[in-house]
N, CA and C atoms as a LAMMPS dump frame, in Angstrom:
ITEM: TIMESTEP
0
ITEM: NUMBER OF ATOMS
585
ITEM: BOX BOUNDS ff ff ff
-5.0000000000000000e+02 5.0000000000000000e+02
-5.0000000000000000e+02 5.0000000000000000e+02
-5.0000000000000000e+02 5.0000000000000000e+02
ITEM: ATOMS id mol type element x y z
1 1 1 N 49.592 -297.44 -247.633
2 1 2 C 49.116 -297.01 -249.272
3 1 3 C 49.978 -297.044 -249.361
4 2 1 N 50.329 -297.714 -251.227
5 2 2 C 51.523 -296.936 -252.065
6 2 3 C 52.129 -295.402 -252.287
7 3 1 N 50.821 -295.453 -253.622
8 3 2 C 50.936 -294.066 -253.702
9 3 3 C 49.738 -293.222 -254.567
10 4 1 N 50.278 -292.393 -254.542
11 4 2 C 48.701 -291.528 -255.079
12 4 3 C 49.432 -290.46 -255.991
13 5 1 N 49.195 -290.787 -257.39
14 5 2 C 48.727 -290.057 -258.861
15 5 3 C 47.655 -288.9 -258.623
16 6 1 N 47.982 -287.847 -259.116
17 6 2 C 46.742 -286.648 -259.851
18 6 3 C 47.103 -286.673 -260.705
19 7 1 N 46.068 -286.191 -261.426
20 7 2 C 45.616 -285.774 -263.481
21 7 3 C 44.652 -284.003 -262.53
22 8 1 N 45.188 -282.957 -263.077
23 8 2 C 44.818 -281.455 -262.925
24 8 3 C 44.444 -281.232 -264.534
25 9 1 N 43.62 -280.851 -264.527
26 9 2 C 43.619 -280.531 -266.227
27 9 3 C 43.438 -278.879 -265.699
28 10 1 N 44.247 -277.284 -266.04
29 10 2 C 44.264 -276.648 -265.56
30 10 3 C 45.059 -275.515 -266.735
31 11 1 N 44.628 -274.124 -266.315
32 11 2 C 45.217 -273.135 -267.687
33 11 3 C 46.518 -273.048 -267.094
34 12 1 N 46.679 -271.729 -268.201
35 12 2 C 48.427 -271.601 -267.394
36 12 3 C 48.32 -270.813 -266.538
37 13 1 N 47.271 -269.841 -265.987
38 13 2 C 47.255 -269.131 -265.102
39 13 3 C 46.934 -270.056 -263.341
40 14 1 N 46.033 -271.626 -263.813
41 14 2 C 46.539 -272.154 -262.189
42 14 3 C 44.913 -272.513 -261.536
43 15 1 N 44.619 -272.014 -263.232
44 15 2 C 42.933 -272.432 -262.485
45 15 3 C 42.13 -274.015 -263.441
46 16 1 N 41.921 -274.232 -262.397
47 16 2 C 40.94 -276.224 -262.705
48 16 3 C 39.659 -276.072 -262.602
49 17 1 N 38.452 -275.045 -262.089
50 17 2 C 37.56 -274.702 -262.016
51 17 3 C 37.015 -274.695 -263.379
52 18 1 N 35.862 -275.874 -263.594
53 18 2 C 34.861 -276.216 -264.5
54 18 3 C 35.25 -276.524 -265.8
55 19 1 N 36.461 -277.581 -265.909
56 19 2 C 37.799 -277.747 -267.616
57 19 3 C 36.338 -278.04 -268.502
58 20 1 N 35.512 -279.326 -268.265
59 20 2 C 34.956 -279.244 -268.928
60 20 3 C 33.305 -279.489 -269.465
61 21 1 N 32.825 -278.37 -269.11
62 21 2 C 30.994 -278.084 -269.434
63 21 3 C 30.694 -276.699 -268.794
64 22 1 N 30.757 -275.963 -269.371
65 22 2 C 29.838 -274.544 -268.328
66 22 3 C 29.236 -274.329 -267.236
67 23 1 N 28.349 -275.437 -267.18
68 23 2 C 27.511 -275.803 -265.489
69 23 3 C 28.548 -276.565 -264.621
70 24 1 N 29.409 -277.047 -264.9
71 24 2 C 30.581 -278.192 -264.379
72 24 3 C 30.554 -277.576 -262.882
73 25 1 N 30.9 -276.54 -262.798
74 25 2 C 31.345 -275.619 -261.169
75 25 3 C 30.945 -274.664 -261.962
76 26 1 N 29.851 -273.508 -260.932
77 26 2 C 29.607 -272.424 -261.15
78 26 3 C 30.033 -271.855 -259.851
79 27 1 N 30.544 -271.801 -259.027
80 27 2 C 31.023 -271.994 -257.77
81 27 3 C 32.34 -270.603 -257.755
82 28 1 N 31.553 -269.415 -256.555
83 28 2 C 32.04 -268.305 -256.34
84 28 3 C 31.299 -268.034 -257.725
85 29 1 N 30.231 -267.636 -258.219
86 29 2 C 30.386 -267.042 -259.41
87 29 3 C 30.953 -267.163 -261.035
88 30 1 N 31.655 -268.263 -260.537
89 30 2 C 32.733 -268.567 -262.114
90 30 3 C 31.795 -268.795 -263.61
91 31 1 N 31.943 -267.82 -264.356
92 31 2 C 31.136 -268.423 -266.167
93 31 3 C 31.722 -269.001 -266.885
94 32 1 N 33.378 -269.201 -267.126
95 32 2 C 34.268 -269.885 -267.887
96 32 3 C 33.53 -271.123 -268.003
97 33 1 N 33.73 -271.756 -267.708
98 33 2 C 33.405 -273.72 -267.669
99 33 3 C 33.281 -274.027 -268.857
100 34 1 N 33.56 -274.868 -268.752
101 34 2 C 34.17 -275.73 -270.885
102 34 3 C 35.489 -275.081 -270.95
103 35 1 N 35.992 -274.277 -270.702
104 35 2 C 37.295 -273.937 -271.405
105 35 3 C 37.91 -275.292 -271.767
106 36 1 N 38.4 -276.154 -271.327
107 36 2 C 39.005 -277.218 -271.922
108 36 3 C 38.594 -278.06 -273.327
109 37 1 N 37.155 -277.776 -273.627
110 37 2 C 37.206 -278.784 -274.175
111 37 3 C 37.754 -278.108 -276.004
112 38 1 N 37.484 -277.092 -276.4
113 38 2 C 38.048 -276.331 -278.103
114 38 3 C 39.593 -277.109 -277.527
115 39 1 N 40.57 -277.417 -276.91
116 39 2 C 41.725 -278.24 -276.787
117 39 3 C 41.734 -279.754 -277.112
118 40 1 N 40.67 -280.15 -277.417
119 40 2 C 40.785 -282.064 -276.925
120 40 3 C 41.444 -282.652 -278.136
121 41 1 N 42.327 -283.687 -279.184
122 41 2 C 42.696 -283.969 -279.492
123 41 3 C 42.761 -285.627 -279.558
124 42 1 N 43.407 -286.188 -280.647
125 42 2 C 44.197 -287.491 -280.783
126 42 3 C 45.051 -287.96 -279.636
127 43 1 N 46.458 -286.977 -279.853
128 43 2 C 47.145 -287.208 -279.019
129 43 3 C 46.759 -287.074 -277.058
130 44 1 N 46.001 -285.936 -277.084
131 44 2 C 45.693 -285.827 -275.453
132 44 3 C 45.295 -287.045 -275.024
133 45 1 N 43.878 -287.534 -276.118
134 45 2 C 42.971 -288.681 -275.424
135 45 3 C 44.276 -289.689 -275.552
136 46 1 N 44.79 -290.064 -276.704
137 46 2 C 45.994 -291.357 -275.684
138 46 3 C 46.596 -291.278 -274.15
139 47 1 N 47.148 -290.077 -273.883
140 47 2 C 47.944 -289.586 -273.065
141 47 3 C 47.255 -289.852 -271.548
142 48 1 N 45.794 -289.371 -272.14
143 48 2 C 44.931 -289.668 -270.958
144 48 3 C 44.466 -291.04 -270.846
145 49 1 N 44.34 -292.054 -272.239
146 49 2 C 44.326 -293.17 -271.868
147 49 3 C 45.462 -294.066 -271.163
148 50 1 N 46.655 -293.409 -271.219
149 50 2 C 47.599 -294.173 -270.665
150 50 3 C 47.744 -294.418 -269.254
151 51 1 N 46.896 -293.538 -268.799
152 51 2 C 46.466 -293.079 -267.431
153 51 3 C 45.913 -293.937 -267.439
154 52 1 N 44.711 -294.417 -267.788
155 52 2 C 43.686 -295.34 -267.444
156 52 3 C 44.104 -296.558 -267.755
157 53 1 N 45.459 -296.846 -268.336
158 53 2 C 45.69 -298.029 -268.368
159 53 3 C 46.752 -298.942 -267.169
160 54 1 N 47.097 -297.931 -265.891
161 54 2 C 47.806 -297.935 -264.581
162 54 3 C 46.431 -298.986 -263.997
163 55 1 N 46.945 -299.838 -262.944
164 55 2 C 46.734 -301.048 -262.773
165 55 3 C 46.131 -299.702 -260.456
166 56 1 N 45.288 -300.012 -260.015
167 56 2 C 45.438 -299.687 -259.067
168 56 3 C 43.541 -298.69 -258.847
169 57 1 N 43.118 -298.16 -257.816
170 57 2 C 41.785 -297.756 -257.509
171 57 3 C 41.558 -296.129 -257.221
172 58 1 N 40.756 -295.244 -257.877
173 58 2 C 40.346 -294.244 -258.401
174 58 3 C 40.162 -293.655 -256.745
175 59 1 N 40.121 -292.025 -256.883
176 59 2 C 39.581 -291.659 -255.698
177 59 3 C 39.215 -290.214 -256.086
178 60 1 N 38.437 -289.829 -255.443
179 60 2 C 37.392 -288.93 -255.907
180 60 3 C 36.771 -287.433 -254.206
181 61 1 N 37.218 -286.353 -254.577
182 61 2 C 36.067 -285.673 -253.703
183 61 3 C 34.643 -285.942 -254.093
184 62 1 N 34.089 -285.292 -253.622
185 62 2 C 31.801 -285.701 -253.281
186 62 3 C 31.883 -284.902 -254.221
187 63 1 N 31.866 -284.169 -255.111
188 63 2 C 31.823 -282.943 -255.663
189 63 3 C 31.949 -283.445 -257.231
190 64 1 N 33.202 -284.161 -257.652
191 64 2 C 33.748 -284.919 -258.338
192 64 3 C 32.913 -286.009 -258.992
193 65 1 N 33.488 -287.327 -257.669
194 65 2 C 32.081 -287.73 -258.011
195 65 3 C 30.952 -288.212 -258.464
196 66 1 N 30.172 -287.1 -257.551
197 66 2 C 29.226 -286.677 -257.935
198 66 3 C 28.855 -286.413 -259.292
199 67 1 N 29.572 -285.342 -259.721
200 67 2 C 29.563 -285.258 -261.317
201 67 3 C 29.905 -286.429 -262.321
202 68 1 N 31.009 -287.456 -261.528
203 68 2 C 31.143 -288.586 -262.819
204 68 3 C 30.067 -289.627 -263.003
205 69 1 N 29.717 -289.427 -261.61
206 69 2 C 28.727 -290.239 -261.781
207 69 3 C 26.823 -290.317 -262.488
208 70 1 N 27.026 -288.49 -263.208
209 70 2 C 26.269 -288.08 -264.498
210 70 3 C 26.277 -288.609 -265.345
211 71 1 N 28.43 -288.401 -265.771
212 71 2 C 28.686 -288.656 -267.156
213 71 3 C 28.567 -289.782 -267.484
214 72 1 N 29.116 -291.028 -266.07
215 72 2 C 30.29 -292.452 -266.67
216 72 3 C 28.808 -293.224 -266.038
217 73 1 N 28.148 -293.575 -265.22
218 73 2 C 27.993 -294.328 -264.288
219 73 3 C 26.707 -294.619 -265.339
220 74 1 N 26.184 -294.541 -265.667
221 74 2 C 24.745 -294.992 -266.654
222 74 3 C 25.291 -294.377 -268.447
223 75 1 N 25.917 -294.985 -268.567
224 75 2 C 26.473 -294.707 -269.722
225 75 3 C 26.672 -296.158 -270.859
226 76 1 N 26.649 -296.531 -271.986
227 76 2 C 26.936 -297.419 -272.287
228 76 3 C 27.196 -297.571 -274.165
229 77 1 N 28.275 -296.587 -273.677
230 77 2 C 28.543 -296.116 -275.4
231 77 3 C 29.836 -296.853 -276.041
232 78 1 N 30.436 -297.949 -275.529
233 78 2 C 31.055 -298.413 -275.196
234 78 3 C 32.755 -297.613 -275.416
235 79 1 N 32.728 -296.626 -274.837
236 79 2 C 33.721 -295.733 -275.058
237 79 3 C 34.802 -296.783 -273.841
238 80 1 N 36.257 -296.536 -274.522
239 80 2 C 37.288 -297.69 -273.586
240 80 3 C 37.27 -296.844 -271.997
241 81 1 N 36.598 -295.55 -271.411
242 81 2 C 36.885 -294.767 -270.664
243 81 3 C 35.815 -295.163 -269.657
244 82 1 N 34.717 -295.579 -270.258
245 82 2 C 33.19 -295.549 -269.623
246 82 3 C 33.551 -296.703 -268.69
247 83 1 N 33.634 -297.737 -269.717
248 83 2 C 34.153 -299.592 -269.176
249 83 3 C 35.231 -299.216 -268.226
250 84 1 N 36.031 -298.566 -267.752
251 84 2 C 37.218 -298.426 -267.282
252 84 3 C 36.558 -297.755 -265.723
253 85 1 N 35.711 -296.509 -265.628
254 85 2 C 35.367 -295.468 -265.088
255 85 3 C 34.017 -296.934 -264.288
256 86 1 N 33.69 -297.138 -264.816
257 86 2 C 32.626 -298.408 -263.865
258 86 3 C 33.167 -299.683 -263.512
259 87 1 N 34.189 -299.92 -264.066
260 87 2 C 34.394 -301.122 -263.817
261 87 3 C 35.55 -300.719 -262.191
262 88 1 N 36.325 -299.826 -262.501
263 88 2 C 36.993 -299.646 -261.163
264 88 3 C 36.397 -299.273 -260.01
265 89 1 N 37.857 -300.101 -258.553
266 89 2 C 37.316 -299.276 -257.857
267 89 3 C 37.493 -298.355 -257.678
268 90 1 N 35.948 -296.979 -256.4
269 90 2 C 36.203 -296.362 -257.12
270 90 3 C 35.893 -295.454 -255.132
271 91 1 N 37.025 -294.859 -254.615
272 91 2 C 36.661 -294.415 -253.032
273 91 3 C 36.288 -292.789 -253.471
274 92 1 N 35.463 -292.913 -252.148
275 92 2 C 34.609 -291.251 -252.559
276 92 3 C 34.942 -290.281 -251.412
277 93 1 N 36.193 -289.398 -250.68
278 93 2 C 36.126 -288.819 -249.468
279 93 3 C 34.847 -288.096 -249.111
280 94 1 N 34.336 -287.845 -247.815
281 94 2 C 33.176 -286.884 -247.955
282 94 3 C 32.772 -287.308 -246.092
283 95 1 N 32.951 -286.191 -246.082
284 95 2 C 32.231 -286.116 -244.564
285 95 3 C 30.068 -286.497 -244.585
286 96 1 N 28.777 -285.81 -245.552
287 96 2 C 28.328 -285.658 -245.691
288 96 3 C 27.719 -286.424 -246.109
289 97 1 N 28.148 -287.735 -247.697
290 97 2 C 27.577 -288.421 -247.881
291 97 3 C 27.3 -289.679 -247.08
292 98 1 N 25.244 -289.814 -246.979
293 98 2 C 25.101 -290.819 -246.733
294 98 3 C 26.329 -292.07 -246.884
295 99 1 N 26.323 -292.961 -248.066
296 99 2 C 26.848 -293.849 -248.55
297 99 3 C 27.429 -293.412 -249.634
298 100 1 N 27.675 -294.753 -250.575
299 100 2 C 28.771 -294.575 -252.007
300 100 3 C 27.494 -295.608 -252.781
301 101 1 N 26.948 -296.232 -252.442
302 101 2 C 25.82 -296.521 -253.356
303 101 3 C 25.245 -296.539 -254.863
304 102 1 N 25.985 -295.244 -254.998
305 102 2 C 25.093 -294.01 -256.098
306 102 3 C 25.891 -294.399 -257.512
307 103 1 N 27.117 -295.345 -257.489
308 103 2 C 27.465 -296.146 -258.575
309 103 3 C 28.574 -297.476 -258.103
310 104 1 N 28.393 -298.354 -258.541
311 104 2 C 28.857 -299.25 -258
312 104 3 C 30.567 -299.368 -258.36
313 105 1 N 30.899 -300.298 -257.181
314 105 2 C 32.394 -300.361 -256.679
315 105 3 C 32.958 -299.261 -256.382
316 106 1 N 32.357 -298.316 -255.77
317 106 2 C 32.255 -297.549 -254.704
318 106 3 C 32.416 -297.5 -253.575
319 107 1 N 33.659 -296.769 -252.243
320 107 2 C 33.959 -297.464 -251.052
321 107 3 C 33.349 -295.995 -250.578
322 108 1 N 32.865 -295.177 -249.129
323 108 2 C 32.745 -294.137 -249.096
324 108 3 C 34.209 -294.07 -248.073
325 109 1 N 34.554 -293.092 -247.648
326 109 2 C 35.685 -293.384 -246.816
327 109 3 C 36.201 -291.137 -246.025
328 110 1 N 35.844 -291.595 -245.238
329 110 2 C 35.643 -289.769 -243.901
330 110 3 C 36.816 -288.771 -244.543
331 111 1 N 38.029 -289.39 -244.508
332 111 2 C 39.044 -288.638 -243.929
333 111 3 C 40.252 -288.83 -244.87
334 112 1 N 40.737 -288.03 -244.811
335 112 2 C 42.418 -288.306 -245.324
336 112 3 C 42.788 -288.835 -244.398
337 113 1 N 43.361 -289.349 -243.061
338 113 2 C 43.264 -290.511 -242.544
339 113 3 C 42.841 -291.962 -243.1
340 114 1 N 41.398 -291.866 -243.628
341 114 2 C 41.155 -292.83 -244.074
342 114 3 C 41.971 -293.226 -245.579
343 115 1 N 41.965 -292.075 -246.234
344 115 2 C 43.189 -292.389 -247.484
345 115 3 C 44.363 -292.941 -247.098
346 116 1 N 44.758 -292.087 -245.932
347 116 2 C 46.356 -292.922 -245.723
348 116 3 C 46.79 -294.047 -245.414
349 117 1 N 45.609 -294.34 -244.591
350 117 2 C 45.865 -296.193 -244.297
351 117 3 C 45.212 -297.068 -245.6
352 118 1 N 44.309 -296.686 -246.479
353 118 2 C 44.976 -298.062 -247.592
354 118 3 C 46.061 -298.072 -247.881
355 119 1 N 45.894 -299.732 -248.417
356 119 2 C 47.005 -299.981 -248.845
357 119 3 C 46.609 -300.299 -250.494
358 120 1 N 46.583 -299.191 -251.364
359 120 2 C 45.719 -299.603 -252.698
360 120 3 C 47.117 -298.207 -254.02
361 121 1 N 47.002 -298.428 -255.015
362 121 2 C 47.635 -297.044 -255.391
363 121 3 C 46.402 -296.662 -256.17
364 122 1 N 46.374 -295.601 -256.089
365 122 2 C 45.692 -294.568 -256.338
366 122 3 C 45.512 -293.468 -257.062
367 123 1 N 44.383 -293.08 -258.146
368 123 2 C 44.209 -292.143 -258.934
369 123 3 C 43.642 -291.531 -258.591
370 124 1 N 43.721 -290.017 -258.994
371 124 2 C 42.576 -288.61 -258.638
372 124 3 C 42.557 -288.351 -259.32
373 125 1 N 42.078 -287.465 -260.403
374 125 2 C 40.981 -287.081 -261.669
375 125 3 C 40.296 -285.666 -261.446
376 126 1 N 40.666 -284.77 -261.187
377 126 2 C 40.283 -283.325 -260.491
378 126 3 C 40.073 -282.924 -259.475
379 127 1 N 39.462 -282.921 -259.064
380 127 2 C 39.02 -282.623 -257.07
381 127 3 C 39.869 -282.104 -256.795
382 128 1 N 40.268 -280.676 -256.865
383 128 2 C 41.198 -280.331 -256.625
384 128 3 C 41.511 -279.888 -255.198
385 129 1 N 40.229 -279.636 -254.218
386 129 2 C 40.135 -279.212 -252.736
387 129 3 C 40.574 -280.935 -252.75
388 130 1 N 40.118 -282.171 -252.499
389 130 2 C 40.411 -283.38 -251.848
390 130 3 C 42.143 -283.114 -252.586
391 131 1 N 42.794 -282.534 -253.43
392 131 2 C 44.205 -282.813 -254.192
393 131 3 C 45.04 -281.921 -253.088
394 132 1 N 44.46 -280.952 -252.536
395 132 2 C 44.847 -279.819 -251.917
396 132 3 C 45.416 -280.671 -250.644
397 133 1 N 44.28 -280.788 -249.932
398 133 2 C 44.036 -281.978 -248.571
399 133 3 C 45.468 -282.857 -248.83
400 134 1 N 45.161 -283.419 -249.478
401 134 2 C 46.404 -284.738 -249.622
402 134 3 C 47.699 -284.082 -249.638
403 135 1 N 48.217 -283.199 -250.59
404 135 2 C 49.315 -283.089 -250.503
405 135 3 C 49.715 -282.171 -249.48
406 136 1 N 48.526 -281.478 -248.484
407 136 2 C 48.801 -280.325 -247.35
408 136 3 C 49.407 -281.823 -246.232
409 137 1 N 49.386 -282.634 -246.347
410 137 2 C 49.235 -284.087 -245.551
411 137 3 C 50.737 -285.06 -246.431
412 138 1 N 51.245 -284.204 -247.625
413 138 2 C 51.897 -285.256 -248.239
414 138 3 C 51.888 -286.542 -248.774
415 139 1 N 50.549 -286.682 -249.353
416 139 2 C 50.235 -287.789 -249.773
417 139 3 C 50.493 -287.684 -250.843
418 140 1 N 51.273 -286.455 -251.722
419 140 2 C 50.663 -286.919 -253.709
420 140 3 C 52.25 -287.464 -253.988
421 141 1 N 51.721 -288.306 -254.919
422 141 2 C 53.571 -289.079 -254.876
423 141 3 C 53.223 -288.402 -256.539
424 142 1 N 52.527 -288.937 -257.616
425 142 2 C 52.588 -288.025 -258.613
426 142 3 C 51.67 -287.035 -259.216
427 143 1 N 52.038 -285.976 -259.78
428 143 2 C 51.416 -285.177 -260.8
429 143 3 C 51.55 -285.562 -262.309
430 144 1 N 50.157 -285.527 -262.818
431 144 2 C 50.365 -284.567 -264.702
432 144 3 C 49.384 -284.13 -264.342
433 145 1 N 49.773 -282.613 -264.862
434 145 2 C 49.597 -281.541 -265.055
435 145 3 C 48.68 -281.153 -267.032
436 146 1 N 47.821 -280.61 -266.505
437 146 2 C 47.634 -281.155 -268.616
438 146 3 C 47.237 -279.36 -268.397
439 147 1 N 48.26 -279.252 -269.066
440 147 2 C 48.13 -277.584 -269.376
441 147 3 C 47.738 -277.035 -270.432
442 148 1 N 46.793 -276.359 -270.191
443 148 2 C 46.255 -275.212 -271.405
444 148 3 C 46.64 -274.392 -271.759
445 149 1 N 46.724 -274 -272.716
446 149 2 C 47.443 -272.753 -273.31
447 149 3 C 46.2 -271.655 -273.787
448 150 1 N 45.471 -271.196 -272.203
449 150 2 C 44.494 -270.152 -272.088
450 150 3 C 45.129 -270.143 -270.602
451 151 1 N 44.536 -268.28 -270.265
452 151 2 C 44.561 -268.186 -269.578
453 151 3 C 43.298 -267.139 -269.002
454 152 1 N 42.692 -267.359 -268.327
455 152 2 C 41.304 -267.566 -267.615
456 152 3 C 40.849 -266.013 -266.302
457 153 1 N 42.164 -265.437 -266.173
458 153 2 C 42.081 -264.361 -264.935
459 153 3 C 40.917 -264.411 -263.609
460 154 1 N 40.556 -265.126 -263.369
461 154 2 C 39.927 -266.106 -262.145
462 154 3 C 39.582 -266.726 -261.845
463 155 1 N 38.73 -267.731 -260.852
464 155 2 C 38.549 -269.039 -261.368
465 155 3 C 39.854 -269.885 -259.44
466 156 1 N 38.662 -270.991 -259.406
467 156 2 C 39.356 -272.282 -258.577
468 156 3 C 40.97 -272.295 -258.769
469 157 1 N 42.252 -272.523 -258.353
470 157 2 C 43.051 -272.665 -258.651
471 157 3 C 43.985 -273.732 -257.851
472 158 1 N 44.458 -274.135 -258.552
473 158 2 C 45.374 -275.647 -257.537
474 158 3 C 45.792 -275.642 -256.445
475 159 1 N 45.803 -274.174 -256.051
476 159 2 C 47.255 -273.52 -254.929
477 159 3 C 46.606 -273.178 -254.953
478 160 1 N 45.436 -272.458 -254.014
479 160 2 C 45.653 -271.593 -252.966
480 160 3 C 45.878 -271.177 -252.187
481 161 1 N 46.199 -270.295 -251.54
482 161 2 C 47.002 -270.417 -249.618
483 161 3 C 48.387 -270.707 -249.895
484 162 1 N 48.75 -271.163 -248.342
485 162 2 C 49.63 -271.803 -247.861
486 162 3 C 49.693 -272.824 -248.396
487 163 1 N 50.963 -273.52 -249.132
488 163 2 C 50.746 -274.933 -249.131
489 163 3 C 52.477 -275.589 -248.906
490 164 1 N 52.335 -276.508 -248.387
491 164 2 C 53.534 -277.61 -248.026
492 164 3 C 54.521 -277.322 -249.23
493 165 1 N 55.497 -276.827 -248.549
494 165 2 C 57.741 -276.608 -250.173
495 165 3 C 57.135 -277.816 -250.381
496 166 1 N 57.45 -279.249 -251.291
497 166 2 C 57.604 -280.494 -252.016
498 166 3 C 58.18 -280.216 -253.149
499 167 1 N 59.714 -280.285 -253.245
500 167 2 C 59.57 -280.644 -254.491
501 167 3 C 59.404 -281.959 -255.42
502 168 1 N 59.662 -281.776 -256.675
503 168 2 C 59.315 -282.746 -257.642
504 168 3 C 60.175 -282.96 -258.951
505 169 1 N 60.027 -283.816 -259.224
506 169 2 C 61.099 -283.862 -260.41
507 169 3 C 60.252 -283.915 -261.805
508 170 1 N 60.817 -283.375 -263.087
509 170 2 C 59.815 -283.99 -264.132
510 170 3 C 60.06 -285.298 -264.917
511 171 1 N 59.359 -285.946 -264.968
512 171 2 C 59.646 -287.261 -265.33
513 171 3 C 59.138 -287.501 -266.831
514 172 1 N 58.778 -286.842 -267.642
515 172 2 C 58.6 -287.275 -269.073
516 172 3 C 57.101 -285.496 -269.334
517 173 1 N 57.214 -285.733 -270.539
518 173 2 C 56.172 -284.324 -270.767
519 173 3 C 55.851 -284.715 -271.861
520 174 1 N 54.783 -284.095 -272.559
521 174 2 C 54.258 -284.314 -274.526
522 174 3 C 53.368 -283.118 -274.84
523 175 1 N 53.697 -282.455 -275.628
524 175 2 C 52.692 -281.598 -276.419
525 175 3 C 51.9 -281.626 -277.207
526 176 1 N 50.758 -281.11 -277.525
527 176 2 C 49.612 -281.463 -278.386
528 176 3 C 49.54 -280.315 -279.289
529 177 1 N 49.268 -281.345 -280.345
530 177 2 C 49.184 -280.174 -281.82
531 177 3 C 48.661 -278.705 -281.533
532 178 1 N 47.499 -278.822 -280.101
533 178 2 C 46.426 -277.8 -280.307
534 178 3 C 47.35 -277.323 -278.806
535 179 1 N 48.362 -277.467 -278.624
536 179 2 C 49.203 -276.766 -277.828
537 179 3 C 49.276 -276.419 -276.079
538 180 1 N 48.489 -277.967 -275.533
539 180 2 C 48.293 -278.39 -274.289
540 180 3 C 49.401 -279.36 -274.093
541 181 1 N 50.434 -278.977 -272.417
542 181 2 C 51.989 -279.472 -272.307
543 181 3 C 50.691 -280.259 -270.79
544 182 1 N 51.291 -281.463 -271.339
545 182 2 C 50.848 -282.706 -270.285
546 182 3 C 51.962 -283.158 -269.892
547 183 1 N 52.667 -282.654 -268.476
548 183 2 C 53.328 -282.726 -267.596
549 183 3 C 53.843 -284.159 -266.639
550 184 1 N 53.98 -284.889 -266.852
551 184 2 C 54.294 -285.371 -265.082
552 184 3 C 55.295 -285.571 -264.443
553 185 1 N 55.189 -285.238 -262.776
554 185 2 C 56.17 -284.909 -261.768
555 185 3 C 56.073 -285.948 -261.179
556 186 1 N 57.1 -286.314 -260.081
557 186 2 C 57.014 -287.779 -259.523
558 186 3 C 57.886 -286.762 -257.882
559 187 1 N 57.279 -286.873 -256.821
560 187 2 C 57.656 -285.678 -255.665
561 187 3 C 58.672 -286.756 -255.425
562 188 1 N 59.914 -286.041 -254.882
563 188 2 C 61.168 -286.269 -254.493
564 188 3 C 61.825 -285.468 -253.63
565 189 1 N 61.513 -285.137 -253.099
566 189 2 C 61.015 -283.862 -251.117
567 189 3 C 60.107 -284.225 -250.499
568 190 1 N 59.863 -284.681 -249.493
569 190 2 C 58.606 -284.516 -248.324
570 190 3 C 58.504 -283.108 -247.914
571 191 1 N 57.109 -283.216 -247.788
572 191 2 C 55.632 -281.911 -247.932
573 191 3 C 56.259 -281.241 -246.671
574 192 1 N 56.421 -280.083 -246.279
575 192 2 C 56.742 -278.997 -245.209
576 192 3 C 55.91 -277.698 -245.196
577 193 1 N 55.806 -277.209 -244.216
578 193 2 C 54.636 -275.936 -243.797
579 193 3 C 55.277 -275.004 -244.763
580 194 1 N 54.937 -274.53 -245.28
581 194 2 C 55.976 -273.281 -245.716
582 194 3 C 54.931 -272.024 -245.026
583 195 1 N 53.797 -271.906 -243.908
584 195 2 C 53.285 -271.324 -243.335
585 195 3 C 52.876 -270.495 -241.822
């Protein structure tokens, strides 16, 4: 494997749950879904487009992959994101899916070890549980954190519980007119357990 880059939409208090829609992820009784919608603007769209322009394949956890199928797989809107999402090779990590036939160009992986064996640059959007596992295995090379100026006080956070101590260097940042900070971090030190 060459590199793993992740893009995580999060609040100031680290919540990554339910960014896009009220019904996106209601696990644990979460009722504040859709918190990111009011912060969309042209600057943020341009930053996200830069991330889509890179080469390599996409990597998803099961829940995000299934959610994205509903949004992107049957879309015919001419949106460049739609074209990219459908054309890209997509790996989905799941121990419960029987296959990955529901979305073109998808490949089923069963474990983090399968991810580590890939010889491909990978980008992850969302998929917080998968990102936690990748981070714990020392496989995340780059984070793009899209930090929104809102605190929710509850919900799933990017890092819950013990996590390996890993150092990152800020390599760039952009602030949007609506106060969203897009921060890019590259790993500079190996992960090691703090538990």
